[in-house]
C-alpha positions as CSV (number, residue, x, y, z in Angstrom):
1,X,77.6,98.1,90.3
2,X,77.5,95.2,92.6
3,X,75.4,95.6,96.0
4,X,76.1,93.4,99.0
5,X,73.4,94.9,101.5
6,X,73.0,92.7,104.4
7,X,76.5,90.9,104.0
8,X,78.6,90.9,107.3
9,X,82.3,89.8,107.5
10,X,84.3,88.2,110.5
11,X,87.8,88.7,110.1
12,X,90.9,88.0,112.4
13,X,94.6,88.1,112.4
14,X,97.3,86.5,114.7
15,X,100.9,87.3,114.5
16,X,103.8,86.0,116.3
17,X,107.3,87.4,116.1
18,X,110.8,87.3,118.1
19,X,112.3,90.8,118.7
20,X,115.5,92.1,120.1
21,X,115.6,94.9,122.8
22,X,114.4,98.2,121.5
23,X,112.5,97.1,118.5
24,X,109.8,99.2,117.1
25,X,107.0,98.3,114.8
26,X,104.3,99.7,112.7
27,X,101.5,97.4,112.0
28,X,98.4,97.5,109.5
29,X,95.9,95.1,110.3
30,X,93.0,96.5,111.7
31,X,89.6,97.2,109.7
32,X,89.9,100.7,108.2
33,X,86.5,102.3,108.2
34,X,83.7,99.8,108.2
35,X,81.2,99.7,110.8
36,X,82.3,96.8,113.5
37,X,79.8,95.1,116.0
38,X,82.7,93.9,118.2
39,X,86.5,94.4,117.9
40,X,89.3,93.0,120.1
41,X,93.0,93.5,120.0
42,X,95.5,91.6,122.4
43,X,99.3,92.1,122.4
44,X,101.6,90.4,124.9
45,X,105.4,89.8,125.2
46,X,106.2,87.1,127.7
47,X,102.7,86.9,128.8
48,X,102.6,90.8,129.8
49,X,100.5,93.1,128.0
50,X,102.1,95.6,125.3
51,X,101.2,99.3,125.2
52,X,99.8,99.8,121.7
53,X,99.4,103.2,120.2
54,X,96.8,103.7,117.4
55,X,97.2,106.5,115.1
56,X,96.4,107.3,111.4
57,X,99.0,107.4,108.8
58,X,98.9,109.9,105.7
59,X,96.4,107.8,103.9
60,X,94.0,107.6,106.7
61,X,95.0,104.1,107.4
62,X,94.5,102.8,111.2
63,X,98.2,102.3,112.1
64,X,99.1,100.4,115.5
65,X,102.6,101.3,116.9
66,X,104.7,99.1,119.3
67,X,107.2,100.9,120.6
68,X,110.6,100.3,122.5
69,X,109.8,96.5,122.7
70,X,111.8,94.4,125.2
71,X,113.7,91.2,124.0
72,X,111.1,88.5,123.6
73,X,108.4,86.8,121.7
74,X,105.3,89.0,120.8
75,X,101.9,87.7,120.4
76,X,99.1,89.6,118.7
77,X,95.6,88.6,118.5
78,X,93.0,90.8,116.4
79,X,89.5,90.1,115.7
80,X,86.4,92.1,114.5
81,X,83.2,90.7,114.0
82,X,79.8,91.8,112.3
83,X,81.9,94.0,110.0
84,X,79.3,95.9,107.9
85,X,79.6,98.0,104.6
86,X,81.7,101.1,104.9
87,X,80.8,104.3,102.9
88,X,82.0,104.2,99.4
89,X,85.8,105.7,99.2
90,X,85.8,109.4,98.7
91,X,87.6,111.1,95.8
92,X,90.0,113.9,96.8
93,X,90.7,116.8,94.3
94,X,94.4,115.6,94.2
95,X,93.7,111.9,93.7
96,X,93.8,112.2,89.8
97,X,97.2,113.7,89.7
98,X,98.8,112.0,92.9
99,X,97.8,108.4,91.6
100,X,99.2,108.8,88.4
101,X,102.8,109.0,89.7
102,X,105.7,106.3,90.1
103,X,106.1,104.7,93.5
104,X,108.5,102.4,95.1
105,X,107.2,99.2,93.4
106,X,105.5,100.8,90.5
107,X,108.0,102.2,87.8
108,X,105.4,103.9,85.7
109,X,107.8,105.6,83.4
110,X,109.3,102.2,82.1
111,X,105.6,100.8,81.1
112,X,104.4,103.7,78.8
113,X,105.0,101.7,75.7
114,X,103.7,98.3,77.3
115,X,100.7,100.1,78.5
116,X,99.7,101.6,75.3
117,X,99.8,98.2,73.6
118,X,97.7,96.6,76.3
119,X,95.2,99.4,76.4
120,X,95.1,100.4,72.8
121,X,92.4,103.1,72.1
122,X,90.1,102.1,75.1
123,X,89.1,104.3,77.8
124,X,87.3,104.1,81.4
125,X,86.4,100.7,82.5
126,X,87.1,99.3,79.1
127,X,90.7,100.1,79.6
128,X,90.7,98.9,83.2
129,X,89.3,95.8,82.2
130,X,91.8,95.2,79.4
131,X,94.8,95.8,81.9
132,X,93.4,93.3,84.4
133,X,92.8,90.8,81.8
134,X,96.2,91.0,80.4
135,X,97.8,90.7,83.9
136,X,95.5,87.7,84.6
137,X,96.5,86.1,81.6
138,X,100.2,86.6,81.6
139,X,101.2,86.0,85.2
140,X,101.1,82.6,87.0
141,X,100.1,82.7,90.7
142,X,103.2,80.9,92.4
143,X,103.5,81.3,96.3
144,X,106.9,81.8,97.4
145,X,108.0,82.8,94.0
146,X,108.9,86.6,94.9
147,X,110.4,88.6,97.6
148,X,109.7,92.0,99.2
149,X,112.1,93.5,96.9
150,X,110.3,92.7,93.7
151,X,108.7,95.4,92.0
152,X,106.4,95.6,88.8
153,X,109.5,95.6,86.5
154,X,110.8,92.3,88.0
155,X,107.1,90.8,88.1
156,X,106.9,91.5,84.3
157,X,109.9,89.9,83.5
158,X,109.3,86.8,85.7
159,X,105.9,86.4,84.6
160,X,104.9,85.0,88.0
161,X,104.2,86.1,91.6
162,X,101.7,86.4,94.6
163,X,98.8,89.1,95.1
164,X,101.2,91.9,95.7
165,X,103.1,91.2,92.4
166,X,99.9,91.0,90.6
167,X,98.7,94.4,92.2
168,X,102.1,96.3,91.4
169,X,101.9,95.3,87.8
170,X,98.2,96.0,87.4
171,X,98.6,99.5,89.3
172,X,101.5,100.3,87.1
173,X,99.9,99.6,83.9
174,X,96.9,101.6,84.7
175,X,98.9,104.6,85.8
176,X,101.0,104.3,82.6
177,X,97.8,104.2,80.7
178,X,96.5,107.4,82.2
179,X,94.3,105.8,84.6
180,X,94.9,106.8,88.5
181,X,95.2,103.9,90.6
182,X,96.4,102.8,94.0
183,X,96.9,99.5,96.1
184,X,94.6,98.2,98.8
185,X,95.3,95.7,101.5
186,X,92.2,93.9,102.4
187,X,90.7,90.7,104.4
188,X,89.2,88.8,101.5
189,X,86.8,86.0,102.3
190,X,87.0,83.1,100.0
191,X,90.9,83.7,99.5
192,X,92.9,80.4,99.1
193,X,95.4,80.2,100.6
194,X,94.0,82.6,103.3
195,X,96.4,85.5,104.0
196,X,96.2,89.3,103.8
197,X,95.4,90.4,100.4
198,X,96.5,93.1,98.1
199,X,94.3,94.3,95.2
200,X,94.2,97.6,93.2
201,X,91.7,100.7,93.1
202,X,91.1,102.5,89.9
203,X,89.7,106.0,89.5
204,X,87.0,106.0,86.8
205,X,84.2,108.3,86.4
206,X,84.9,110.0,89.6
207,X,84.5,106.8,91.3
208,X,87.3,104.3,93.2
209,X,86.6,100.7,91.7
210,X,88.3,97.6,93.1
211,X,90.1,95.3,90.6
212,X,91.9,92.1,91.3
213,X,93.8,90.3,88.6
214,X,94.5,87.1,90.5
215,X,90.6,86.4,90.4
216,X,91.2,84.6,93.9
217,X,88.3,86.3,95.8
218,X,85.1,87.9,95.4
219,X,85.7,91.7,95.6
220,X,82.4,92.6,97.2
221,X,83.1,91.1,100.2
222,X,86.7,92.4,100.8
223,X,87.3,94.4,103.7
224,X,89.9,97.3,103.5
225,X,92.6,97.5,105.7
226,X,95.0,100.0,104.1
227,X,95.3,102.2,101.2
228,X,98.6,103.5,99.4
229,X,100.6,103.8,96.2
230,X,102.1,100.1,96.9
231,X,102.9,97.7,99.3
232,X,105.6,100.2,100.9
233,X,102.3,102.1,102.2
234,X,100.1,98.9,102.9
235,X,102.5,96.3,104.6
236,X,101.0,94.4,107.5
237,X,104.3,95.0,109.3
238,X,107.2,97.4,109.0
239,X,110.1,97.4,111.3
240,X,110.9,101.0,112.2
241,X,113.8,100.3,114.5
242,X,115.7,97.2,115.8
243,X,115.1,93.6,114.4
244,X,112.5,91.0,114.4
245,X,111.8,87.6,113.0
246,X,108.1,86.7,112.0
247,X,107.5,83.3,113.1
248,X,103.8,82.8,112.9
249,X,101.0,84.3,110.9
250,X,97.2,83.3,110.6
251,X,94.6,85.1,108.8
252,X,90.8,84.4,108.8
253,X,88.1,86.1,106.8
254,X,84.4,84.8,106.1
255,X,81.3,86.5,104.8
256,X,77.9,85.8,106.3
257,X,75.6,84.5,105.4
258,X,77.9,83.6,102.3
259,X,80.2,84.6,99.6
260,X,78.6,86.8,96.9
261,X,78.8,85.7,93.3
262,X,81.7,87.4,91.4
263,X,81.2,88.7,87.9
264,X,84.6,90.0,86.9
265,X,83.0,92.5,84.4
266,X,81.0,94.1,87.1
267,X,82.0,97.4,88.6
268,X,82.7,97.0,92.5
269,X,83.5,99.6,95.2
270,X,85.5,98.5,98.2
271,X,83.2,98.6,101.2
C-alpha cells in the first residue's frame, strides 16, 4: 500500500460560461472530503455575486447549485490550499452489489465474454491489474477524439479516447469480470494536459483501491472530487434547465513538497 503522509495539495478551477435567462446548473468541482487549510469560492455574473447553494448528492459528493441564473456570463473561481489526506474510503454493505450493475456509460452486460478473456482465471488485484493493463495497451490517448455521448461500447470499437473513456472501459470490464468498480473524478497533480481527471476505484478485499489505465498522473496525490457509477454522476457541470455555452476552463493541481513516485503495481487508496 502506498503512503503519502506529509503530502499536501493545492488545487483550483476557473470556469466561464454564457447562459440564457432561467438557466440552472449543478457543479461538481469542490474537494470532497479531505481536510483543507483554506478554501475560497467566487461566482459572479456581470460583476454581481451569484447565490450558490451547496448540498450533497446521493453519492455524498459536494454539489454546488446555481439556480435561475439571469442572462449573462458566469465566472467561477475555486481554490483549495493545504489539502491533506482524507480517511480511506468506506465500504458500505451494498457496495459489492451496487457497483456490479450496468450504468449509462458502462454497458456491463455486453462485455462478459471480453472480460472473461482479459481476466482469465485471475482473481483480486491480479484481475484488476490485468484489466488496467489491457485498457492501457489497447487504447490510444487522443484529446478531442470522443464526445459526451461516447460509452464503453464505442470506446472499445474506436480504441482511443480521453480519461473518461479509459475509465468507462476499465470500470465496465471490471464489473463484467465480477469486480465491483466505480468512477471517481479528481484533481490530479502531474496530469498533462491539466484538466479534471476521471479514474476508477475497484473493490478488492473490502478496500476501495484506485486504478488509472491512462498512466498520466500519480494516483497517490490525486484529490477526490466526486464518486459515481460513471461520468453521468461525476461530470463537473450539468445543465438542469435552460442553455449554456462553456467558454473557458482552467484547472490546476500541485503536490507539495513534490509528486510521489508511481508504481502501477502498487495498491493505492484515493485520499
